[in-house]
C-alpha positions in Angstrom: 206.7 142.4 -62.5 206.6 138.8 -63.7 207.8 136.0 -61.4 209.9 133.2 -62.9 208.0 130.1 -63.9 208.6 127.1 -61.7 208.2 123.4 -62.4 204.7 122.0 -63.1 205.0 119.8 -60.1 204.7 122.7 -57.6 201.7 122.4 -55.3 200.9 126.1 -55.6 200.4 128.8 -58.2 203.2 131.4 -58.3 200.7 134.2 -59.1 199.2 133.7 -55.6 202.1 135.7 -54.2 201.3 138.8 -56.4 197.7 139.2 -55.3 196.9 142.2 -53.1 194.8 140.2 -50.7 197.5 137.5 -50.3 197.2 135.8 -46.9 199.8 133.4 -45.6 197.4 131.4 -43.4 194.9 131.0 -46.2 197.7 130.0 -48.6 199.0 127.3 -46.3 195.5 126.0 -45.6 194.7 125.7 -49.3 198.0 123.9 -50.0 197.5 121.7 -46.9 194.3 120.3 -48.5 196.3 119.1 -51.5 199.7 117.9 -50.1 201.5 117.3 -46.9 203.4 120.1 -45.1 206.7 118.5 -45.9 205.9 118.6 -49.6 204.9 122.2 -49.3 208.2 123.1 -47.6 210.2 121.4 -50.3 208.3 123.2 -53.1 208.7 126.6 -51.4 212.5 126.0 -51.0 212.8 125.0 -54.6 210.9 128.1 -55.8 213.0 130.2 -53.4 216.2 129.1 -55.1 214.6 129.9 -58.5 213.8 133.4 -57.2 217.4 134.0 -56.0 218.8 132.8 -59.3 216.4 135.1 -61.2 217.4 138.1 -59.0 221.1 137.5 -59.6 220.5 137.3 -63.3 218.5 140.5 -63.3 221.3 142.4 -61.5 223.9 141.1 -63.8 221.8 142.0 -66.8 221.4 145.7 -65.7 224.7 146.0 -63.6 225.8 149.3 -65.3 222.5 151.0 -64.4 222.9 149.9 -60.8 226.4 151.4 -60.6 225.3 154.7 -62.3 222.4 155.1 -60.0 224.7 155.3 -57.0 227.1 157.7 -58.8 224.3 160.1 -59.9 223.2 160.6 -56.3 226.5 162.1 -55.2 226.1 165.8 -54.2 222.3 165.7 -54.5 221.8 166.8 -50.8 223.9 170.0 -51.3 221.7 170.9 -54.3 218.5 170.4 -52.3 219.8 172.6 -49.5 220.4 175.5 -51.9 216.8 175.4 -53.0 215.3 175.6 -49.5 215.8 179.4 -49.0 214.2 180.6 -52.3 211.3 178.2 -52.0 210.6 179.6 -48.5 210.6 183.2 -49.8 208.3 182.2 -52.6 205.9 180.6 -50.1 205.7 183.8 -48.1 205.0 185.9 -51.1 202.2 183.6 -52.2 200.5 183.7 -48.8 200.7 187.5 -48.7 199.1 187.7 -52.1 196.4 185.3 -51.1 195.5 187.4 -48.0 195.2 190.5 -50.1 193.0 188.9 -52.7 190.7 187.5 -49.9 190.3 191.0 -48.4 189.3 192.4 -51.8 186.8 189.5 -52.3 185.2 190.1 -48.9 184.9 193.8 -49.6 183.2 193.1 -52.9 180.8 190.5 -51.2 179.9 193.1 -48.6 179.0 195.7 -51.2 177.0 193.2 -53.2 175.0 192.2 -50.1 174.3 195.8 -49.3 173.2 196.3 -52.9 170.9 193.2 -52.8 169.4 194.4 -49.5 168.8 197.8 -51.0 167.2 196.2 -54.1 164.9 194.1 -51.9 163.9 197.1 -49.9 163.3 199.0 -53.1 161.1 196.2 -54.4 159.1 196.1 -51.1 158.6 199.9 -51.3 157.5 199.7 -54.9 155.1 196.8 -54.1 153.7 198.8 -51.2 153.4 201.9 -53.4 151.6 199.7 -55.9 149.3 198.3 -53.1 148.4 201.9 -52.1 147.9 203.0 -55.6 145.6 200.0 -56.3 143.6 200.6 -53.2 143.2 204.3 -54.0 142.3 203.5 -57.6 139.7 201.0 -56.6 138.3 203.3 -54.0 138.1 206.1 -56.6 136.2 203.8 -58.9 133.8 202.8 -56.1 133.2 206.4 -55.1 132.5 207.5 -58.6 130.1 204.6 -59.1 128.3 205.2 -55.8 127.8 208.9 -56.8 126.2 207.9 -60.0 123.9 205.2 -58.6 123.4 205.9 -54.9 120.3 203.6 -54.8 122.1 200.4 -55.6 125.0 199.1 -53.5 126.0 196.7 -56.3 128.5 197.5 -59.0 127.8 197.4 -62.7 129.3 194.6 -64.8 132.1 196.5 -66.6 133.0 198.4 -63.5 133.2 195.2 -61.6 135.5 193.7 -64.2 137.8 196.7 -64.0 137.9 196.5 -60.2 138.5 192.7 -60.4 141.5 193.2 -62.6 143.0 195.9 -60.3 142.1 193.8 -57.3 144.0 190.8 -58.7 147.1 193.0 -59.0 146.4 194.3 -55.5 146.3 190.7 -54.1 149.5 189.8 -55.8 151.5 192.8 -54.4 149.9 192.4 -51.0 151.0 188.8 -50.8 154.6 189.8 -51.8 154.5 192.5 -49.1 153.3 190.3 -46.3 154.7 191.3 -42.9 155.3 195.0 -43.8 154.0 197.5 -41.3 152.4 199.7 -43.9 150.4 196.8 -45.3 148.8 196.3 -41.8 147.6 199.9 -42.0 146.1 199.4 -45.5 144.6 196.0 -44.7 141.2 197.3 -43.4 140.7 199.2 -46.6 141.6 196.0 -48.6 139.0 194.1 -46.5 136.3 196.6 -47.3 137.1 196.4 -51.0 137.0 192.6 -50.8 133.7 192.6 -49.1 132.2 195.0 -51.6 133.6 193.0 -54.5 132.3 189.7 -53.2 128.9 191.2 -52.4 128.6 192.6 -55.9 129.8 189.3 -57.5 127.3 187.3 -55.6 124.5 189.6 -56.4 125.4 189.6 -60.1 125.8 185.8 -60.3 122.4 185.3 -58.6 120.8 187.8 -60.9 122.3 186.2 -64.0 121.1 182.7 -62.9 117.6 183.9 -62.0 117.2 185.7 -65.3 119.1 183.1 -67.3 121.3 185.9 -68.7 124.3 184.0 -70.1 126.3 187.2 -70.6 126.1 188.3 -67.0 126.9 184.7 -65.8 129.9 184.5 -68.1 131.1 187.9 -67.0 130.6 187.1 -63.3 132.4 183.8 -63.5 135.2 185.3 -65.4 135.6 187.9 -62.7 135.6 185.3 -60.0 138.4 183.5 -61.9 140.3 186.8 -62.3 140.5 187.3 -58.6 141.1 183.5 -58.0 137.8 183.0 -56.2 136.4 180.2 -58.3 135.7 178.0 -55.3 133.7 180.9 -53.7 131.5 180.9 -56.8 131.0 177.1 -56.6 130.2 177.3 -52.9 127.7 180.1 -53.6 125.9 178.0 -56.2 125.9 175.0 -53.9 124.4 177.0 -51.0 121.9 179.2 -52.9 120.9 177.0 -55.8 121.5 173.4 -54.9 120.8 173.2 -51.2 117.2 174.4 -51.3 116.4 172.0 -54.0 117.9 168.9 -52.3 116.3 169.8 -49.0 113.0 169.9 -50.6 113.5 166.6 -52.5 115.2 164.5 -49.7 112.5 163.8 -47.2 112.9 160.8 -44.9 109.1 160.4 -44.4 108.6 160.1 -48.1 111.4 157.5 -48.5 110.0 155.3 -45.8 106.4 155.5 -46.7 106.8 154.5 -50.4 108.2 151.2 -51.6 110.3 153.0 -54.3 110.7 156.2 -52.4 114.5 156.2 -52.5 114.5 155.5 -56.2 112.1 158.4 -56.8 114.3 160.8 -54.7 117.4 159.8 -56.7 115.5 160.4 -59.9 114.5 163.9 -58.9 118.1 164.6 -57.8 119.3 163.6 -61.3 116.8 166.0 -62.8 118.4 168.9 -61.1 121.4 169.0 -63.4 119.7 169.3 -66.8 117.0 171.6 -65.4 118.9 174.0 -63.2 122.6 173.7 -64.2 122.2 174.0 -67.9 123.4 177.6 -68.0 126.4 177.1 -65.7 127.5 174.0 -67.7 127.2 175.9 -71.0 129.3 178.7 -69.7 132.0 176.5 -68.2 132.2 173.9 -71.0 130.3 171.1 -69.2 127.6 170.9 -71.9 128.0 169.6 -75.5 126.6 172.8 -76.9 129.2 175.0 -75.3 130.9 177.5 -77.5 134.6 176.8 -77.0 135.5 180.5 -77.6 133.4 181.7 -74.8 134.1 179.0 -72.2 135.2 180.2 -68.8 137.6 177.4 -67.6 138.5 176.4 -64.0 135.0 175.5 -62.8 133.3 172.2 -62.1 129.9 172.9 -60.5 128.9 169.2 -60.8 131.8 168.1 -58.6 132.2 171.1 -56.3 128.6 172.4 -55.9 126.0 169.8 -56.7 127.6 166.6 -55.4 128.7 167.8 -52.0 125.3 169.3 -51.2 123.6 166.1 -52.2 125.8 163.9 -50.0 125.5 166.3 -47.1 121.7 166.3 -47.4 121.6 162.4 -47.7 123.8 162.0 -44.6 121.8 164.6 -42.5 118.2 164.0 -43.7 118.3 160.3 -44.3 120.2 158.9 -41.3 118.6 155.4 -41.8 119.9 155.1 -45.4 123.2 153.6 -44.3 121.9 151.3 -41.6 123.0 147.7 -42.3 120.8 146.1 -39.7 118.4 144.6 -42.3 120.7 143.0 -45.0 117.9 142.8 -47.6 116.9 146.4 -47.1 120.6 147.4 -47.0 121.3 145.6 -50.3 118.3 147.4 -51.9 119.4 150.8 -50.7 123.0 150.2 -51.6 122.3 149.0 -55.1 119.9 151.9 -55.8 122.4 154.4 -54.4 125.3 153.0 -56.5 123.2 153.1 -59.6 122.5 156.8 -58.8 126.2 157.4 -58.5 126.8 155.8 -61.9 124.1 157.9 -63.5 125.5 161.1 -61.8 128.9 160.3 -63.1 127.5 160.1 -66.7 126.2 163.6 -66.2 129.7 165.0 -65.5 130.3 165.5 -69.2 134.0 164.4 -69.3 136.3 161.8 -68.0 138.4 164.4 -66.3 135.3 165.6 -64.4 134.6 162.0 -63.3 138.1 161.7 -62.0 137.7 164.9 -60.0 134.4 163.6 -58.7 135.9 160.3 -57.5 138.8 162.1 -55.8 136.5 164.5 -54.0 136.3 164.0 -50.2 132.5 163.9 -50.2 132.6 161.1 -52.8 134.9 159.1 -50.5 132.8 160.0 -47.5 129.6 158.8 -49.2 131.1 155.4 -50.1 132.6 155.0 -46.6 129.2 155.4 -45.0 128.1 152.1 -46.4 129.3 149.6 -43.8 129.9 146.6 -46.2 131.9 144.5 -43.6 128.9 144.6 -41.3 126.5 143.6 -44.1 128.8 140.7 -45.0 128.9 139.5 -41.4 125.1 139.4 -41.3 125.0 137.5 -44.6 127.7 135.2 -43.2 125.7 134.4 -40.1 122.6 133.9 -42.3 124.3 131.6 -44.9 126.7 129.7 -42.6 124.1 129.6 -39.8 121.6 127.8 -42.0 124.2 125.2 -43.0 125.3 124.6 -39.4 121.6 124.2 -38.4 121.1 121.6 -41.1 124.2 119.8 -40.2 123.2 119.7 -36.5 120.3 117.5 -37.6 122.8 114.9 -38.7 122.0 112.8 -41.8 118.4 114.0 -42.0 116.7 113.4 -45.3 116.0 116.4 -47.6 112.4 117.5 -48.3 110.6 115.8 -51.1 111.3 117.4 -54.5 114.9 118.2 -53.6 117.6 117.1 -56.0 119.6 116.0 -53.0 119.0 113.1 -50.6 120.3 114.8 -47.4 119.1 118.1 -45.9 122.7 119.2 -45.3 123.6 118.7 -48.9 120.5 120.7 -50.1 121.3 123.5 -47.7 124.9 123.5 -48.8 124.1 123.9 -52.5 121.5 126.6 -51.6 124.1 128.4 -49.6 126.7 128.3 -52.3 124.3 129.7 -54.8 123.2 132.4 -52.4 126.7 133.7 -52.0 126.7 134.8 -55.7 122.9 135.4 -56.1 121.2 138.6 -56.9 120.2 140.7 -53.9 123.0 139.1 -51.9 126.3 139.4 -53.7 128.0 142.7 -53.9 131.1 143.3 -56.2 133.1 145.0 -53.5 132.7 141.9 -51.3 133.7 139.4 -54.0 136.8 138.3 -52.1 134.8 137.7 -48.9 132.1 135.7 -50.7 134.7 133.7 -52.4 136.3 132.8 -49.1 132.9 131.9 -47.7 132.3 129.6 -50.7 135.5 127.7 -49.9 134.6 127.6 -46.2 131.2 126.1 -46.9 132.7 123.4 -49.0 135.3 122.7 -46.4 132.8 122.6 -43.6 130.6 120.2 -45.5 133.6 117.9 -46.1 134.4 118.0 -42.4 130.7 117.2 -41.6 130.8 114.1 -43.8 134.0 112.9 -42.2 132.6 113.4 -38.7 129.4 111.6 -39.7 131.3 108.6 -41.0 133.5 108.5 -37.9 130.4 108.6 -35.7 128.7 105.8 -37.7 131.9 103.7 -37.4 131.9 104.1 -33.6 128.1 103.3 -33.4 128.5 100.2 -35.5 131.5 99.0 -33.5 129.4 99.3 -30.3 126.5 97.4 -31.9 128.8 94.6 -33.0 130.2 94.4 -29.5 126.8 94.3 -27.9 125.4 91.6 -30.2 128.2 89.4 -31.6 127.4 87.2 -34.5 127.6 83.4 -33.8 129.8 81.4 -36.2 128.3 78.1 -35.0 125.6 76.3 -37.0 122.1 77.0 -35.9 119.6 74.3 -35.3 116.8 76.2 -37.0 115.6 75.5 -40.6 116.7 77.3 -43.7 113.4 79.2 -43.7 114.0 80.5 -40.2 117.5 81.5 -41.3 116.2 83.4 -44.3 113.9 85.3 -41.9 116.7 86.2 -39.6 118.8 87.3 -42.6 116.0 89.6 -43.7 115.8 91.0 -40.2 119.5 91.7 -40.2 119.2 93.4 -43.5 116.5 95.7 -42.1 118.7 96.5 -39.1 121.5 97.8 -41.4 119.1 99.3 -44.0 119.0 102.7 -42.3 122.8 103.1 -42.2 123.2 101.8 -45.7 120.5 104.3 -46.9 122.4 107.1 -45.3 125.7 106.0 -46.9 124.0 105.8 -50.3 122.5 109.2 -49.8 126.0 110.7 -49.0 127.5 109.1 -52.1 124.7 110.3 -54.3 124.9 113.9 -52.9 128.7 114.1 -53.1 128.6 112.8 -56.7 125.9 115.4 -57.6 127.8 118.2 -55.9 131.0 117.4 -57.9 128.9 117.4 -61.1 127.4 120.8 -60.2 130.6 122.6 -59.0 131.5 123.5 -62.6 128.1 125.2 -62.8 129.1 127.1 -59.6 132.5 127.9 -61.1 130.9 129.5 -64.2 128.6 131.6 -62.0 131.6 132.9 -60.0 133.6 133.5 -63.2 130.8 135.6 -64.6 130.6 137.7 -61.5 134.4 138.2 -61.3 134.7 139.1 -64.9 132.4 142.1 -64.3 134.9 143.5 -61.8 138.0 143.0 -64.0 139.3 139.8 -62.4 141.2 137.6 -65.0 143.3 135.1 -63.0 140.8 132.3 -63.2 143.5 129.7 -62.9 143.6 130.3 -59.1 139.8 130.0 -58.9 139.9 126.7 -60.8 142.7 125.3 -58.7 140.8 126.2 -55.4 137.6 124.6 -56.6 139.5 121.6 -57.7 141.0 121.3 -54.2 137.5 121.6 -52.8 136.3 118.8 -55.1 139.2 116.6 -54.0 138.3 117.3 -50.4 134.7 116.2 -51.1 135.9 113.1 -52.9 138.2 112.2 -50.0 135.4 110.5 -48.2 134.3 108.5 -51.3 136.7 105.5 -50.7 135.4 105.2 -47.1 131.8 105.5 -48.2 132.3 102.9 -50.9 133.9 100.6 -48.4 131.1 101.1 -45.9 128.4 100.4 -48.6 130.1 97.4 -50.1 130.7 96.1 -46.6 127.0 96.4 -45.8 126.1 94.7 -49.1 128.7 92.0 -48.6 127.5 91.3 -45.0 123.9 91.2 -46.2 124.7 88.8 -49.0 126.9 86.5 -47.0 124.2 86.5 -44.2 122.3 84.2 -46.6 125.3 82.5 -48.4 126.6 81.2 -45.1 123.5 79.0 -45.1 125.5 76.7 -47.3 126.9 75.3 -44.1 123.4 73.9 -43.3 123.2 71.8 -46.6 124.7 68.7 -45.0 122.0 68.7 -42.2 119.3 68.6 -44.9 120.6 65.4 -46.5 122.5 63.4 -44.0 120.3 60.5 -42.6 117.1 62.2 -44.0 116.6 60.0 -47.1 115.7 63.2 -48.9 115.3 63.1 -52.7 118.1 64.4 -54.9 117.6 68.1 -55.6 117.3 69.5 -59.1 117.4 73.2 -58.3 119.4 75.6 -56.2 118.7 76.3 -52.5 116.4 79.2 -51.6 119.2 81.0 -49.8 120.9 81.9 -53.1 118.0 84.0 -54.3 117.8 85.6 -50.9 121.5 86.4 -51.0 121.0 88.6 -54.0 117.9 90.4 -52.7 119.9 93.2 -51.0 121.6 94.0 -54.3 118.3 93.9 -56.3 116.7 96.0 -53.6 119.5 98.7 -53.7 119.3 98.8 -57.5 115.6 99.1 -57.4 115.6 101.8 -54.8 118.4 104.0 -56.1 118.6 103.5 -59.8 117.2 107.0 -60.3 119.6 108.4 -57.7 123.0 106.8 -58.4 124.9 106.5 -61.6 124.8 102.9 -63.0 128.6 102.8 -62.9 128.6 103.4 -59.2 126.1 100.7 -58.5 128.0 98.2 -60.7 131.3 99.0 -58.9 129.6 98.4 -55.6 128.1 95.1 -56.7 131.5 94.0 -58.1 133.3 94.7 -54.8 130.5 93.4 -52.6 130.1 90.1 -54.5 133.9 89.6 -54.6 134.0 89.8 -50.8 130.9 87.7 -50.2 132.1 85.2 -52.8 135.4 84.9 -51.0 133.7 84.1 -47.7 131.2 81.8 -49.6 134.2 80.0 -51.1 135.6 79.4 -47.6 132.2 78.1 -46.3 131.7 75.7 -49.3 135.3 74.5 -49.0 134.9 73.9 -45.3 131.6 72.0 -46.0 133.2 69.8 -48.7 136.2 69.2 -46.5 133.9 68.1 -43.7 131.9 65.8 -46.1 135.2 64.2 -47.2 136.3 63.6 -43.7 133.0 62.0 -42.9 133.3 59.7 -45.8 136.8 58.6 -44.9 135.7 58.0 -41.3 132.8 55.8 -42.4 135.0 53.8 -44.6 137.4 53.1 -41.8 134.5 52.1 -39.6 133.1 49.7 -42.2 136.5 48.1 -42.7 136.8 47.7 -38.9 133.4 46.1 -38.6 133.7 44.3 -41.9 130.1 45.1 -42.6 128.3 46.2 -45.7 126.0 48.6 -43.9 125.9 52.0 -45.5 125.7 55.1 -43.4 122.7 56.4 -45.3 120.2 54.4 -47.4 120.8 54.9 -51.1 118.0 56.1 -53.1 117.5 57.6 -56.6 119.9 55.4 -58.3 122.1 54.8 -55.3 123.5 58.4 -54.8 124.9 58.7 -51.3 124.1 61.5 -48.9 127.5 62.9 -49.4 126.9 62.9 -53.1 123.6 64.7 -52.7 125.4 67.3 -50.6 128.0 67.9 -53.3 125.4 68.0 -56.0 123.3 70.6 -54.1 126.3 72.8 -53.5 127.2 72.6 -57.2 123.7 73.6 -58.2 123.8 76.5 -55.7 127.1 77.9 -57.0 126.1 77.5 -60.7 122.8 79.2 -60.0 124.6 82.0 -58.1 126.8 82.6 -61.2 123.7 82.8 -63.4 122.1 85.4 -61.2 125.2 87.5 -61.2 125.3 87.6 -65.0 121.6 88.6 -65.1 122.6 91.6 -63.0 124.8 92.8 -65.8 128.1 91.6 -64.3 130.6 89.0 -65.5 131.6 86.2 -63.2 135.2 86.7 -64.5 135.2 90.1 -62.7 134.2 88.5 -59.4 137.2 87.4 -57.3 137.5 83.7 -56.6 134.3 82.8 -58.4 136.1 80.7 -61.0 137.9 78.9 -58.1 134.5 78.4 -56.4 133.0 77.0 -59.6 136.0 74.7 -60.0 135.6 73.5 -56.4 132.0 72.5 -56.7 132.5 71.1 -60.2 135.1 68.8 -58.7 132.7 67.9 -56.0 130.0 67.1 -58.6 132.4 64.9 -60.5 133.3 63.0 -57.3 129.6 62.5 -56.5 129.1 61.1 -60.1 132.0 58.7 -59.7 130.6 57.3 -56.5 127.2 56.5 -58.1 126.8 52.8 -58.9 
């Protein structure tokens, strides 16, 4: 049914009313979001009028049909009442017929059930008859055989095969007749036949193996297969042929008294298969030379006879084999044993045989005996313990000849290599050694952070205990140089440790790719291919290590800056050397400038073979920038003081109206203030020259150009004051 179309201005869609899930509340709520309720009411009234109009038009259009509809219904109730009686009679007849058919069907089902029961009982009787016949037939064969050869309780090959064929049928029918009373009466006779048959088969198999008679062995194994006793044959071979050999070979005293005793034992065990199982493998298809036409299928003596006896003997006769107490000995025994397993698998002859071997319970038992988690825990304590012991010594120096400066760094690298080294790493523990690798790197990063924090606390305490005085000392420049050297010596130990940390961290980051390649090679051998995760993890470890580099650089450059400025601040003493001393005009820089650069030269001399030149240059650049900044402040303060002194003297002279100079003029009439300015200019210029000799550009040193401009202006002022 199609509703009439309304105006486009309606706030709702007319098709909403025709939806099966139309809901008034939801409709009103949706419209309420768009318009006010008054507008909704007006639109609904408008559409209601359209619906009424459409309905009237529809009725007018089909008016005749509406009238005929009411006319056709006249008398319909009478016609329906006339049909009631015959329909009721028809219903009763159908129900009666249905009941009769159901009774017939039930009778047929009962007869079929009885027939099936009779058939089942008939089959049981036939099977029981067949069981009795087979028993009698086998007993008849046995009696005739015994009468012919009363001296031997064993059966001949052909007779044995006939009995086996009949016995196979006997077993089939006996299984189908399970629970029948007659079978219980015949069961003792079946047990006697079974015992006689097994005894004869065992004797024949042993005889064939001892005499290397391939025909007898093939016949015997085929007979075992006929009576579905292949596992009995494999167990017999394991008990009679394999067990005596392995008991003779596996001797704990021999293994413990010889360095390669375990390897020798495994070698002898591997010799058993080609020397003693050749005939069995040829008959069952386990050898390359087997004739496919004469193969007896269904046997795997390697998996079901040889291997279980070997594992059982190893577990019982070598109880110390699986002891993980000594990790080095455990690794040796485990590696030799796994190599033995791989060589034994190669003797299986086929991939299917190898799969059966790996699925055998004794194979799983043998591998589970090796307590690899305990071995890893011992290695963990050994590796992590050595690192913890080294870190407990703090920032102790590494032994001479070590590529690292700190003992902790040397032990860390040794520990990382040990995780993946021969005679330590095991493929099944790759995930554990990988985790340990990341833990070692993380622990070392934490150790460095703790060492830096501890150093910061110690230095803060030292600075509090002995604060540096900012006032000018009354001692000479020489005495100040000596005190500066002493201060440098005081901080030398801490600076040396910081340099050692930087050098070791830098070397570790360079060697981590080497470690990554070693790990990658190990993991490739076990089929691991997602090396992106490995690279990302090692990259995170390198980032963690480099996290302390900014702090280290800051500490080192701060030490260098303090050491340099310890001498550069002597610029404040220059006025004392010239004021009222009548000292000659200087033509060279003050000694403190050379002394200021001694810590840098000393560091470069001591660590040029340890640190990369780029690291040293960066340190010098930052340290000189900081010390130059403070040097600039000192020089500026001195020049400002000199200027104030000049202005004060001028005012004094004007007040007294005298011509007396504050300091006698010498050397062409240069004043004391001019001498001071000239000396500072010579010091700064010489300082810049020495910086360039160190391979640095003064343009890279913060505020140096400003410092140079400052003293150049002072020089010009001094020249202008000279008569």
